[in-house]
PDBQT receptor file of N, H, CA, C and O in Angstrom, charges set to zero:
ATOM      1  N   MET A   1      22.265 -18.665   7.130  1.00  0.00    +0.000 N 
ATOM      2  CA  MET A   1      22.289 -18.062   6.616  1.00  0.00    +0.000 C 
ATOM      3  C   MET A   1      20.938 -16.776   6.713  1.00  0.00    +0.000 C 
ATOM      4  O   MET A   1      19.803 -17.016   6.303  1.00  0.00    +0.000 OA
ATOM      5  N   THR A   2      21.296 -15.593   7.252  1.00  0.00    +0.000 N 
ATOM      6  H   THR A   2      22.218 -15.398   7.584  1.00  0.00    +0.000 HD
ATOM      7  CA  THR A   2      20.225 -14.836   7.685  1.00  0.00    +0.000 C 
ATOM      8  C   THR A   2      19.881 -14.029   6.419  1.00  0.00    +0.000 C 
ATOM      9  O   THR A   2      20.688 -13.262   5.894  1.00  0.00    +0.000 OA
ATOM     10  N   THR A   3      18.396 -14.289   5.874  1.00  0.00    +0.000 N 
ATOM     11  H   THR A   3      17.741 -14.912   6.300  1.00  0.00    +0.000 HD
ATOM     12  CA  THR A   3      17.667 -13.440   4.799  1.00  0.00    +0.000 C 
ATOM     13  C   THR A   3      17.149 -12.023   5.330  1.00  0.00    +0.000 C 
ATOM     14  O   THR A   3      16.946 -11.737   6.510  1.00  0.00    +0.000 OA
ATOM     15  N   THR A   4      16.992 -11.270   4.316  1.00  0.00    +0.000 N 
ATOM     16  H   THR A   4      17.156 -11.503   3.357  1.00  0.00    +0.000 HD
ATOM     17  CA  THR A   4      16.653  -9.835   4.727  1.00  0.00    +0.000 C 
ATOM     18  C   THR A   4      15.188  -9.880   5.588  1.00  0.00    +0.000 C 
ATOM     19  O   THR A   4      14.871  -9.231   6.586  1.00  0.00    +0.000 OA
ATOM     20  N   THR A   5      14.591 -10.664   4.995  1.00  0.00    +0.000 N 
ATOM     21  H   THR A   5      14.848 -11.190   4.185  1.00  0.00    +0.000 HD
ATOM     22  CA  THR A   5      13.204 -11.085   5.780  1.00  0.00    +0.000 C 
ATOM     23  C   THR A   5      13.436 -11.551   7.147  1.00  0.00    +0.000 C 
ATOM     24  O   THR A   5      12.542 -11.323   7.961  1.00  0.00    +0.000 OA
ATOM     25  N   ASP A   6      14.399 -12.113   7.502  1.00  0.00    +0.000 N 
ATOM     26  H   ASP A   6      15.125 -12.298   6.840  1.00  0.00    +0.000 HD
ATOM     27  CA  ASP A   6      14.814 -12.316   8.851  1.00  0.00    +0.000 C 
ATOM     28  C   ASP A   6      15.473 -11.125   9.871  1.00  0.00    +0.000 C 
ATOM     29  O   ASP A   6      15.958 -11.280  10.992  1.00  0.00    +0.000 OA
ATOM     30  N   LEU A   7      15.362 -10.248   9.310  1.00  0.00    +0.000 N 
ATOM     31  H   LEU A   7      14.968 -10.122   8.399  1.00  0.00    +0.000 HD
ATOM     32  CA  LEU A   7      16.329  -9.199   9.952  1.00  0.00    +0.000 C 
ATOM     33  C   LEU A   7      15.212  -8.298  10.479  1.00  0.00    +0.000 C 
ATOM     34  O   LEU A   7      14.113  -8.281   9.923  1.00  0.00    +0.000 OA
ATOM     35  N   ALA A   8      15.483  -7.565  11.526  1.00  0.00    +0.000 N 
ATOM     36  H   ALA A   8      16.375  -7.579  11.978  1.00  0.00    +0.000 HD
ATOM     37  CA  ALA A   8      14.520  -6.878  12.611  1.00  0.00    +0.000 C 
ATOM     38  C   ALA A   8      15.023  -5.037  11.645  1.00  0.00    +0.000 C 
ATOM     39  O   ALA A   8      16.069  -4.390  11.691  1.00  0.00    +0.000 OA
ATOM     40  N   TRP A   9      13.767  -4.790  10.928  1.00  0.00    +0.000 N 
ATOM     41  H   TRP A   9      12.917  -5.316  10.891  1.00  0.00    +0.000 HD
ATOM     42  CA  TRP A   9      13.813  -3.378  10.179  1.00  0.00    +0.000 C 
ATOM     43  C   TRP A   9      13.227  -2.373  11.304  1.00  0.00    +0.000 C 
ATOM     44  O   TRP A   9      12.261  -2.614  12.027  1.00  0.00    +0.000 OA
ATOM     45  N   PHE A  10      13.950  -1.288  11.302  1.00  0.00    +0.000 N 
ATOM     46  H   PHE A  10      14.735  -1.092  10.715  1.00  0.00    +0.000 HD
ATOM     47  CA  PHE A  10      13.279  -0.093  12.043  1.00  0.00    +0.000 C 
ATOM     48  C   PHE A  10      13.256   1.203  10.960  1.00  0.00    +0.000 C 
ATOM     49  O   PHE A  10      13.929   1.334   9.937  1.00  0.00    +0.000 OA
ATOM     50  N   LYS A  11      12.457   1.927  11.420  1.00  0.00    +0.000 N 
ATOM     51  H   LYS A  11      11.911   1.821  12.251  1.00  0.00    +0.000 HD
ATOM     52  CA  LYS A  11      12.669   3.566  10.658  1.00  0.00    +0.000 C 
ATOM     53  C   LYS A  11      13.127   4.249  11.598  1.00  0.00    +0.000 C 
ATOM     54  O   LYS A  11      13.231   3.773  12.729  1.00  0.00    +0.000 OA
ATOM     55  N   SER A  12      13.511   5.583  11.279  1.00  0.00    +0.000 N 
ATOM     56  H   SER A  12      13.427   5.970  10.361  1.00  0.00    +0.000 HD
ATOM     57  CA  SER A  12      14.216   6.619  12.009  1.00  0.00    +0.000 C 
ATOM     58  C   SER A  12      13.037   7.250  12.929  1.00  0.00    +0.000 C 
ATOM     59  O   SER A  12      11.835   7.270  12.663  1.00  0.00    +0.000 OA
ATOM     60  N   SER A  13      13.613   7.698  13.940  1.00  0.00    +0.000 N 
ATOM     61  H   SER A  13      14.589   7.682  14.155  1.00  0.00    +0.000 HD
ATOM     62  CA  SER A  13      12.716   8.534  14.938  1.00  0.00    +0.000 C 
ATOM     63  C   SER A  13      12.030   9.559  14.169  1.00  0.00    +0.000 C 
ATOM     64  O   SER A  13      10.820   9.780  14.122  1.00  0.00    +0.000 OA
ATOM     65  N   TYR A  14      13.075  10.207  13.517  1.00  0.00    +0.000 N 
ATOM     66  H   TYR A  14      14.058  10.027  13.556  1.00  0.00    +0.000 HD
ATOM     67  CA  TYR A  14      12.315  11.559  12.589  1.00  0.00    +0.000 C 
ATOM     68  C   TYR A  14      11.019  10.860  11.756  1.00  0.00    +0.000 C 
ATOM     69  O   TYR A  14      10.091  11.582  11.392  1.00  0.00    +0.000 OA
ATOM     70  N   SER A  15      11.017   9.673  11.530  1.00  0.00    +0.000 N 
ATOM     71  H   SER A  15      11.771   9.086  11.825  1.00  0.00    +0.000 HD
ATOM     72  CA  SER A  15       9.863   9.252  10.541  1.00  0.00    +0.000 C 
ATOM     73  C   SER A  15       8.587   9.628  11.140  1.00  0.00    +0.000 C 
ATOM     74  O   SER A  15       8.464   9.714  12.362  1.00  0.00    +0.000 OA
ATOM     75  N   GLY A  16       7.676   9.846  10.363  1.00  0.00    +0.000 N 
ATOM     76  H   GLY A  16       7.776   9.776   9.370  1.00  0.00    +0.000 HD
ATOM     77  CA  GLY A  16       6.051  10.414  10.786  1.00  0.00    +0.000 C 
ATOM     78  C   GLY A  16       5.288   9.145  10.706  1.00  0.00    +0.000 C 
ATOM     79  O   GLY A  16       5.752   8.095  10.262  1.00  0.00    +0.000 OA
ATOM     80  N   THR A  17       4.160   9.302  11.138  1.00  0.00    +0.000 N 
ATOM     81  H   THR A  17       3.784  10.155  11.498  1.00  0.00    +0.000 HD
ATOM     82  CA  THR A  17       3.406   8.157  11.150  1.00  0.00    +0.000 C 
ATOM     83  C   THR A  17       2.447   8.401  10.197  1.00  0.00    +0.000 C 
ATOM     84  O   THR A  17       1.535   7.575  10.222  1.00  0.00    +0.000 OA
ATOM     85  N   GLN A  18       2.343   9.310   9.316  1.00  0.00    +0.000 N 
ATOM     86  H   GLN A  18       3.084   9.982   9.295  1.00  0.00    +0.000 HD
ATOM     87  CA  GLN A  18       1.384   9.141   8.208  1.00  0.00    +0.000 C 
ATOM     88  C   GLN A  18       1.712   8.760   6.708  1.00  0.00    +0.000 C 
ATOM     89  O   GLN A  18       1.036   8.995   5.707  1.00  0.00    +0.000 OA
ATOM     90  N   GLY A  19       2.931   8.110   6.814  1.00  0.00    +0.000 N 
ATOM     91  H   GLY A  19       3.481   7.919   7.628  1.00  0.00    +0.000 HD
ATOM     92  CA  GLY A  19       3.075   7.302   5.505  1.00  0.00    +0.000 C 
ATOM     93  C   GLY A  19       4.330   8.107   4.936  1.00  0.00    +0.000 C 
ATOM     94  O   GLY A  19       4.749   7.930   3.792  1.00  0.00    +0.000 OA
ATOM     95  N   ASP A  20       4.825   8.900   5.734  1.00  0.00    +0.000 N 
ATOM     96  H   ASP A  20       4.485   9.043   6.664  1.00  0.00    +0.000 HD
ATOM     97  CA  ASP A  20       5.875  10.029   5.181  1.00  0.00    +0.000 C 
ATOM     98  C   ASP A  20       6.914   9.396   4.439  1.00  0.00    +0.000 C 
ATOM     99  O   ASP A  20       7.045   8.256   4.883  1.00  0.00    +0.000 OA
ATOM    100  N   SER A  21       7.774   9.637   3.437  1.00  0.00    +0.000 N 
ATOM    101  H   SER A  21       7.667  10.564   3.076  1.00  0.00    +0.000 HD
ATOM    102  CA  SER A  21       8.807   9.230   2.646  1.00  0.00    +0.000 C 
ATOM    103  C   SER A  21       9.978   9.058   3.750  1.00  0.00    +0.000 C 
ATOM    104  O   SER A  21      10.376   9.979   4.464  1.00  0.00    +0.000 OA
ATOM    105  N   CYS A  22      10.509   7.605   3.776  1.00  0.00    +0.000 N 
ATOM    106  H   CYS A  22      10.186   6.858   3.196  1.00  0.00    +0.000 HD
ATOM    107  CA  CYS A  22      11.564   7.235   5.194  1.00  0.00    +0.000 C 
ATOM    108  C   CYS A  22      12.359   6.018   4.230  1.00  0.00    +0.000 C 
ATOM    109  O   CYS A  22      11.999   5.485   3.180  1.00  0.00    +0.000 OA
ATOM    110  N   VAL A  23      13.392   5.862   4.933  1.00  0.00    +0.000 N 
ATOM    111  H   VAL A  23      13.685   6.294   5.786  1.00  0.00    +0.000 HD
ATOM    112  CA  VAL A  23      14.095   4.612   4.782  1.00  0.00    +0.000 C 
ATOM    113  C   VAL A  23      13.765   3.679   6.205  1.00  0.00    +0.000 C 
ATOM    114  O   VAL A  23      13.192   4.067   7.223  1.00  0.00    +0.000 OA
ATOM    115  N   GLU A  24      14.244   2.521   5.954  1.00  0.00    +0.000 N 
ATOM    116  H   GLU A  24      14.710   2.205   5.127  1.00  0.00    +0.000 HD
ATOM    117  CA  GLU A  24      14.207   1.296   7.084  1.00  0.00    +0.000 C 
ATOM    118  C   GLU A  24      15.828   1.096   6.928  1.00  0.00    +0.000 C 
ATOM    119  O   GLU A  24      16.543   1.561   6.039  1.00  0.00    +0.000 OA
ATOM    120  N   VAL A  25      16.193   0.307   7.996  1.00  0.00    +0.000 N 
ATOM    121  H   VAL A  25      15.612  -0.071   8.717  1.00  0.00    +0.000 HD
ATOM    122  CA  VAL A  25      17.429   0.047   8.045  1.00  0.00    +0.000 C 
ATOM    123  C   VAL A  25      17.539  -1.268   9.262  1.00  0.00    +0.000 C 
ATOM    124  O   VAL A  25      17.082  -1.357  10.402  1.00  0.00    +0.000 OA
ATOM    125  N   ALA A  26      18.229  -2.044   8.558  1.00  0.00    +0.000 N 
ATOM    126  H   ALA A  26      18.601  -1.971   7.632  1.00  0.00    +0.000 HD
ATOM    127  CA  ALA A  26      18.593  -3.284   9.323  1.00  0.00    +0.000 C 
ATOM    128  C   ALA A  26      19.802  -3.928   9.611  1.00  0.00    +0.000 C 
ATOM    129  O   ALA A  26      20.310  -4.474   8.632  1.00  0.00    +0.000 OA
ATOM    130  N   VAL A  27      20.429  -4.028  10.697  1.00  0.00    +0.000 N 
ATOM    131  H   VAL A  27      20.017  -3.584  11.493  1.00  0.00    +0.000 HD
ATOM    132  CA  VAL A  27      21.561  -4.381  10.685  1.00  0.00    +0.000 C 
ATOM    133  C   VAL A  27      21.842  -6.009  11.125  1.00  0.00    +0.000 C 
ATOM    134  O   VAL A  27      21.401  -6.648  12.081  1.00  0.00    +0.000 OA
ATOM    135  N   GLY A  28      22.841  -6.441   9.928  1.00  0.00    +0.000 N 
ATOM    136  H   GLY A  28      23.199  -5.922   9.152  1.00  0.00    +0.000 HD
ATOM    137  CA  GLY A  28      23.050  -7.552   9.774  1.00  0.00    +0.000 C 
ATOM    138  C   GLY A  28      24.230  -8.201  10.397  1.00  0.00    +0.000 C 
ATOM    139  O   GLY A  28      24.740  -7.504  11.275  1.00  0.00    +0.000 OA
ATOM    140  N   GLN A  29      24.768  -9.271  10.198  1.00  0.00    +0.000 N 
ATOM    141  H   GLN A  29      24.354  -9.838   9.485  1.00  0.00    +0.000 HD
ATOM    142  CA  GLN A  29      26.204  -9.590  10.832  1.00  0.00    +0.000 C 
ATOM    143  C   GLN A  29      27.292  -8.970  10.077  1.00  0.00    +0.000 C 
ATOM    144  O   GLN A  29      28.273  -8.518  10.668  1.00  0.00    +0.000 OA
ATOM    145  N   GLN A  30      27.191  -8.929   8.987  1.00  0.00    +0.000 N 
ATOM    146  H   GLN A  30      26.394  -9.296   8.508  1.00  0.00    +0.000 HD
ATOM    147  CA  GLN A  30      28.285  -8.102   8.263  1.00  0.00    +0.000 C 
ATOM    148  C   GLN A  30      28.058  -6.978   7.367  1.00  0.00    +0.000 C 
ATOM    149  O   GLN A  30      28.942  -6.575   6.612  1.00  0.00    +0.000 OA
ATOM    150  N   ALA A  31      26.538  -6.300   7.449  1.00  0.00    +0.000 N 
ATOM    151  H   ALA A  31      25.819  -6.627   8.063  1.00  0.00    +0.000 HD
ATOM    152  CA  ALA A  31      26.079  -5.479   6.573  1.00  0.00    +0.000 C 
ATOM    153  C   ALA A  31      25.152  -4.689   7.287  1.00  0.00    +0.000 C 
ATOM    154  O   ALA A  31      24.639  -5.193   8.286  1.00  0.00    +0.000 OA
ATOM    155  N   VAL A  32      24.801  -3.370   6.903  1.00  0.00    +0.000 N 
ATOM    156  H   VAL A  32      25.218  -2.961   6.092  1.00  0.00    +0.000 HD
ATOM    157  CA  VAL A  32      23.921  -2.796   7.027  1.00  0.00    +0.000 C 
ATOM    158  C   VAL A  32      22.854  -2.760   6.119  1.00  0.00    +0.000 C 
ATOM    159  O   VAL A  32      23.317  -2.569   4.994  1.00  0.00    +0.000 OA
ATOM    160  N   HIS A  33      21.462  -2.872   6.100  1.00  0.00    +0.000 N 
ATOM    161  H   HIS A  33      21.087  -3.027   7.014  1.00  0.00    +0.000 HD
ATOM    162  CA  HIS A  33      20.556  -2.930   5.052  1.00  0.00    +0.000 C 
ATOM    163  C   HIS A  33      19.875  -1.969   5.098  1.00  0.00    +0.000 C 
ATOM    164  O   HIS A  33      19.513  -1.486   6.171  1.00  0.00    +0.000 OA
ATOM    165  N   VAL A  34      19.439  -1.313   3.539  1.00  0.00    +0.000 N 
ATOM    166  H   VAL A  34      19.733  -1.706   2.667  1.00  0.00    +0.000 HD
ATOM    167  CA  VAL A  34      18.771  -0.194   3.756  1.00  0.00    +0.000 C 
ATOM    168  C   VAL A  34      17.710  -0.350   2.571  1.00  0.00    +0.000 C 
ATOM    169  O   VAL A  34      18.148  -0.734   1.486  1.00  0.00    +0.000 OA
ATOM    170  N   ARG A  35      15.935   0.003   2.740  1.00  0.00    +0.000 N 
ATOM    171  H   ARG A  35      15.579   0.315   3.621  1.00  0.00    +0.000 HD
ATOM    172  CA  ARG A  35      15.223  -0.102   2.394  1.00  0.00    +0.000 C 
ATOM    173  C   ARG A  35      14.427   0.916   2.042  1.00  0.00    +0.000 C 
ATOM    174  O   ARG A  35      14.619   1.876   2.789  1.00  0.00    +0.000 OA
ATOM    175  N   ASP A  36      13.491   1.147   1.098  1.00  0.00    +0.000 N 
ATOM    176  H   ASP A  36      13.335   0.367   0.491  1.00  0.00    +0.000 HD
ATOM    177  CA  ASP A  36      12.221   1.938   1.024  1.00  0.00    +0.000 C 
ATOM    178  C   ASP A  36      10.915   1.713   1.883  1.00  0.00    +0.000 C 
ATOM    179  O   ASP A  36      10.052   0.892   1.572  1.00  0.00    +0.000 OA
ATOM    180  N   SER A  37      10.868   2.400   2.822  1.00  0.00    +0.000 N 
ATOM    181  H   SER A  37      11.569   3.067   3.075  1.00  0.00    +0.000 HD
ATOM    182  CA  SER A  37       9.758   1.900   3.810  1.00  0.00    +0.000 C 
ATOM    183  C   SER A  37       8.309   1.676   3.075  1.00  0.00    +0.000 C 
ATOM    184  O   SER A  37       7.481   0.807   3.345  1.00  0.00    +0.000 OA
ATOM    185  N   LYS A  38       8.206   3.010   1.768  1.00  0.00    +0.000 N 
ATOM    186  H   LYS A  38       8.879   3.716   1.550  1.00  0.00    +0.000 HD
ATOM    187  CA  LYS A  38       6.765   2.862   1.309  1.00  0.00    +0.000 C 
ATOM    188  C   LYS A  38       6.552   1.303   0.448  1.00  0.00    +0.000 C 
ATOM    189  O   LYS A  38       5.471   0.892   0.025  1.00  0.00    +0.000 OA
ATOM    190  N   ASP A  39       7.667   0.707   0.347  1.00  0.00    +0.000 N 
ATOM    191  H   ASP A  39       8.545   1.040   0.690  1.00  0.00    +0.000 HD
ATOM    192  CA  ASP A  39       7.376  -0.463  -0.813  1.00  0.00    +0.000 C 
ATOM    193  C   ASP A  39       8.625  -1.356  -0.095  1.00  0.00    +0.000 C 
ATOM    194  O   ASP A  39       9.788  -1.180  -0.457  1.00  0.00    +0.000 OA
ATOM    195  N   ALA A  40       8.313  -2.203   0.819  1.00  0.00    +0.000 N 
ATOM    196  H   ALA A  40       7.368  -2.346   1.113  1.00  0.00    +0.000 HD
ATOM    197  CA  ALA A  40       9.361  -3.500   1.217  1.00  0.00    +0.000 C 
ATOM    198  C   ALA A  40       9.530  -4.346   0.210  1.00  0.00    +0.000 C 
ATOM    199  O   ALA A  40      10.634  -4.891   0.191  1.00  0.00    +0.000 OA
ATOM    200  N   THR A  41       8.838  -4.608  -0.572  1.00  0.00    +0.000 N 
ATOM    201  H   THR A  41       7.942  -4.166  -0.555  1.00  0.00    +0.000 HD
ATOM    202  CA  THR A  41       8.842  -5.552  -1.547  1.00  0.00    +0.000 C 
ATOM    203  C   THR A  41      10.067  -5.177  -2.757  1.00  0.00    +0.000 C 
ATOM    204  O   THR A  41      10.416  -6.028  -3.575  1.00  0.00    +0.000 OA
ATOM    205  N   ARG A  42      10.565  -3.981  -2.733  1.00  0.00    +0.000 N 
ATOM    206  H   ARG A  42      10.282  -3.290  -2.069  1.00  0.00    +0.000 HD
ATOM    207  CA  ARG A  42      11.666  -3.549  -3.625  1.00  0.00    +0.000 C 
ATOM    208  C   ARG A  42      12.543  -4.036  -2.897  1.00  0.00    +0.000 C 
ATOM    209  O   ARG A  42      12.414  -4.362  -1.717  1.00  0.00    +0.000 OA
ATOM    210  N   PRO A  43      13.749  -4.134  -3.748  1.00  0.00    +0.000 N 
ATOM    211  CA  PRO A  43      15.097  -4.785  -3.022  1.00  0.00    +0.000 C 
ATOM    212  C   PRO A  43      15.840  -3.647  -2.157  1.00  0.00    +0.000 C 
ATOM    213  O   PRO A  43      15.752  -2.430  -2.316  1.00  0.00    +0.000 OA
ATOM    214  N   ASP A  44      16.423  -4.192  -1.420  1.00  0.00    +0.000 N 
ATOM    215  H   ASP A  44      16.495  -5.181  -1.292  1.00  0.00    +0.000 HD
ATOM    216  CA  ASP A  44      17.034  -3.265  -0.203  1.00  0.00    +0.000 C 
ATOM    217  C   ASP A  44      18.516  -3.363  -0.879  1.00  0.00    +0.000 C 
ATOM    218  O   ASP A  44      18.785  -4.139  -1.795  1.00  0.00    +0.000 OA
ATOM    219  N   PHE A  45      19.421  -2.464  -0.288  1.00  0.00    +0.000 N 
ATOM    220  H   PHE A  45      19.203  -1.834   0.456  1.00  0.00    +0.000 HD
ATOM    221  CA  PHE A  45      20.869  -2.331  -0.655  1.00  0.00    +0.000 C 
ATOM    222  C   PHE A  45      21.507  -2.508   0.791  1.00  0.00    +0.000 C 
ATOM    223  O   PHE A  45      21.089  -2.118   1.881  1.00  0.00    +0.000 OA
ATOM    224  N   ALA A  46      22.627  -3.203   0.464  1.00  0.00    +0.000 N 
ATOM    225  H   ALA A  46      22.967  -3.520  -0.422  1.00  0.00    +0.000 HD
ATOM    226  CA  ALA A  46      23.578  -3.208   1.750  1.00  0.00    +0.000 C 
ATOM    227  C   ALA A  46      24.866  -2.452   1.683  1.00  0.00    +0.000 C 
ATOM    228  O   ALA A  46      25.381  -2.280   0.578  1.00  0.00    +0.000 OA
ATOM    229  N   VAL A  47      25.445  -1.976   2.783  1.00  0.00    +0.000 N 
ATOM    230  H   VAL A  47      25.027  -2.116   3.680  1.00  0.00    +0.000 HD
ATOM    231  CA  VAL A  47      26.690  -1.327   3.013  1.00  0.00    +0.000 C 
ATOM    232  C   VAL A  47      27.433  -1.930   4.109  1.00  0.00    +0.000 C 
ATOM    233  O   VAL A  47      26.847  -2.133   5.172  1.00  0.00    +0.000 OA
ATOM    234  N   GLY A  48      28.637  -2.234   3.970  1.00  0.00    +0.000 N 
ATOM    235  H   GLY A  48      29.113  -2.069   3.106  1.00  0.00    +0.000 HD
ATOM    236  CA  GLY A  48      29.288  -2.708   4.957  1.00  0.00    +0.000 C 
ATOM    237  C   GLY A  48      29.212  -1.912   6.257  1.00  0.00    +0.000 C 
ATOM    238  O   GLY A  48      28.961  -0.709   6.185  1.00  0.00    +0.000 OA
ATOM    239  N   ARG A  49      29.422  -2.528   7.507  1.00  0.00    +0.000 N 
ATOM    240  H   ARG A  49      29.627  -3.505   7.565  1.00  0.00    +0.000 HD
ATOM    241  CA  ARG A  49      29.316  -1.781   8.597  1.00  0.00    +0.000 C 
ATOM    242  C   ARG A  49      30.127  -0.721   8.793  1.00  0.00    +0.000 C 
ATOM    243  O   ARG A  49      29.660   0.224   9.428  1.00  0.00    +0.000 OA
ATOM    244  N   ASP A  50      31.521  -0.645   8.290  1.00  0.00    +0.000 N 
ATOM    245  H   ASP A  50      31.901  -1.413   7.774  1.00  0.00    +0.000 HD
ATOM    246  CA  ASP A  50      32.514   0.281   8.269  1.00  0.00    +0.000 C 
ATOM    247  C   ASP A  50      32.041   1.497   7.932  1.00  0.00    +0.000 C 
ATOM    248  O   ASP A  50      31.980   2.483   8.666  1.00  0.00    +0.000 OA
ATOM    249  N   GLY A  51      31.501   1.349   6.105  1.00  0.00    +0.000 N 
ATOM    250  H   GLY A  51      31.551   0.547   5.509  1.00  0.00    +0.000 HD
ATOM    251  CA  GLY A  51      31.069   2.178   5.326  1.00  0.00    +0.000 C 
ATOM    252  C   GLY A  51      29.862   2.848   6.229  1.00  0.00    +0.000 C 
ATOM    253  O   GLY A  51      29.840   4.077   6.279  1.00  0.00    +0.000 OA
ATOM    254  N   TRP A  52      29.161   2.329   6.728  1.00  0.00    +0.000 N 
ATOM    255  H   TRP A  52      29.179   1.330   6.688  1.00  0.00    +0.000 HD
ATOM    256  CA  TRP A  52      27.769   2.595   7.616  1.00  0.00    +0.000 C 
ATOM    257  C   TRP A  52      28.110   3.572   8.712  1.00  0.00    +0.000 C 
ATOM    258  O   TRP A  52      27.325   4.467   9.026  1.00  0.00    +0.000 OA
ATOM    259  N   ALA A  53      28.853   3.464   9.082  1.00  0.00    +0.000 N 
ATOM    260  H   ALA A  53      29.491   2.737   8.826  1.00  0.00    +0.000 HD
ATOM    261  CA  ALA A  53      29.764   4.076  10.406  1.00  0.00    +0.000 C 
ATOM    262  C   ALA A  53      30.062   5.387   9.893  1.00  0.00    +0.000 C 
ATOM    263  O   ALA A  53      29.634   6.475  10.280  1.00  0.00    +0.000 OA
ATOM    264  N   GLN A  54      31.027   5.059   8.771  1.00  0.00    +0.000 N 
ATOM    265  H   GLN A  54      31.374   4.176   8.457  1.00  0.00    +0.000 HD
ATOM    266  CA  GLN A  54      31.501   6.729   7.936  1.00  0.00    +0.000 C 
ATOM    267  C   GLN A  54      30.244   7.516   7.848  1.00  0.00    +0.000 C 
ATOM    268  O   GLN A  54      30.120   8.642   8.328  1.00  0.00    +0.000 OA
ATOM    269  N   PHE A  55      29.398   6.922   7.264  1.00  0.00    +0.000 N 
ATOM    270  H   PHE A  55      29.499   6.007   6.874  1.00  0.00    +0.000 HD
ATOM    271  CA  PHE A  55      28.310   7.806   6.595  1.00  0.00    +0.000 C 
ATOM    272  C   PHE A  55      27.395   8.258   7.682  1.00  0.00    +0.000 C 
ATOM    273  O   PHE A  55      26.959   9.406   7.597  1.00  0.00    +0.000 OA
ATOM    274  N   VAL A  56      27.030   7.487   8.730  1.00  0.00    +0.000 N 
ATOM    275  H   VAL A  56      27.384   6.555   8.800  1.00  0.00    +0.000 HD
ATOM    276  CA  VAL A  56      26.588   8.141   9.982  1.00  0.00    +0.000 C 
ATOM    277  C   VAL A  56      27.349   9.288  10.890  1.00  0.00    +0.000 C 
ATOM    278  O   VAL A  56      26.739  10.101  11.584  1.00  0.00    +0.000 OA
ATOM    279  N   ARG A  57      28.545   9.231  10.790  1.00  0.00    +0.000 N 
ATOM    280  H   ARG A  57      29.041   8.571  10.226  1.00  0.00    +0.000 HD
ATOM    281  CA  ARG A  57      29.313  10.511  11.051  1.00  0.00    +0.000 C 
ATOM    282  C   ARG A  57      29.198  11.594  10.714  1.00  0.00    +0.000 C 
ATOM    283  O   ARG A  57      28.918  12.649  11.284  1.00  0.00    +0.000 OA
ATOM    284  N   TYR A  58      29.554  11.154   9.200  1.00  0.00    +0.000 N 
ATOM    285  H   TYR A  58      29.781  10.297   8.737  1.00  0.00    +0.000 HD
ATOM    286  CA  TYR A  58      29.131  12.285   8.092  1.00  0.00    +0.000 C 
ATOM    287  C   TYR A  58      28.046  13.277   8.061  1.00  0.00    +0.000 C 
ATOM    288  O   TYR A  58      28.084  14.476   7.787  1.00  0.00    +0.000 OA
ATOM    289  N   ALA A  59      26.814  12.312   8.490  1.00  0.00    +0.000 N 
ATOM    290  H   ALA A  59      26.783  11.337   8.712  1.00  0.00    +0.000 HD
ATOM    291  CA  ALA A  59      25.536  12.850   8.437  1.00  0.00    +0.000 C 
ATOM    292  C   ALA A  59      25.205  13.443   9.748  1.00  0.00    +0.000 C 
ATOM    293  O   ALA A  59      24.315  14.274   9.924  1.00  0.00    +0.000 OA
ATOM    294  N   ALA A  60      26.103  12.884  10.798  1.00  0.00    +0.000 N 
ATOM    295  H   ALA A  60      26.827  12.208  10.655  1.00  0.00    +0.000 HD
ATOM    296  CA  ALA A  60      25.964  13.955  12.021  1.00  0.00    +0.000 C 
ATOM    297  C   ALA A  60      26.822  15.111  12.149  1.00  0.00    +0.000 C 
ATOM    298  O   ALA A  60      26.766  15.940  13.056  1.00  0.00    +0.000 OA
ATOM    299  N   GLY A  61      27.707  15.101  11.065  1.00  0.00    +0.000 N 
ATOM    300  H   GLY A  61      27.752  14.427  10.327  1.00  0.00    +0.000 HD
ATOM    301  CA  GLY A  61      28.616  16.235  11.384  1.00  0.00    +0.000 C 
ATOM    302  C   GLY A  61      29.939  16.324  11.949  1.00  0.00    +0.000 C 
ATOM    303  O   GLY A  61      30.708  17.283  11.903  1.00  0.00    +0.000 OA
ATOM    304  N   VAL A  62      30.133  14.977  12.592  1.00  0.00    +0.000 N 
ATOM    305  H   VAL A  62      29.507  14.198  12.630  1.00  0.00    +0.000 HD
ATOM    306  CA  VAL A  62      31.040  14.598  13.330  1.00  0.00    +0.000 C 
ATOM    307  C   VAL A  62      32.596  14.570  12.415  1.00  0.00    +0.000 C 
ATOM    308  O   VAL A  62      33.635  14.218  12.975  1.00  0.00    +0.000 OA
TER     309      VAL A  62
């Protein structure tokens, strides 16, 4: 079983290098995990891959 510490987390390309407010995401086998980049010790939340795809389409205005 994969834990969230085993996942490859990444920040948005829009994220600054000065500790700006941002989120990180990691793609798991069955879900996309999202966490606060400023405090990675806080719990993340996970959304199904289909739900994430719908969110990304909505955010992109497609």
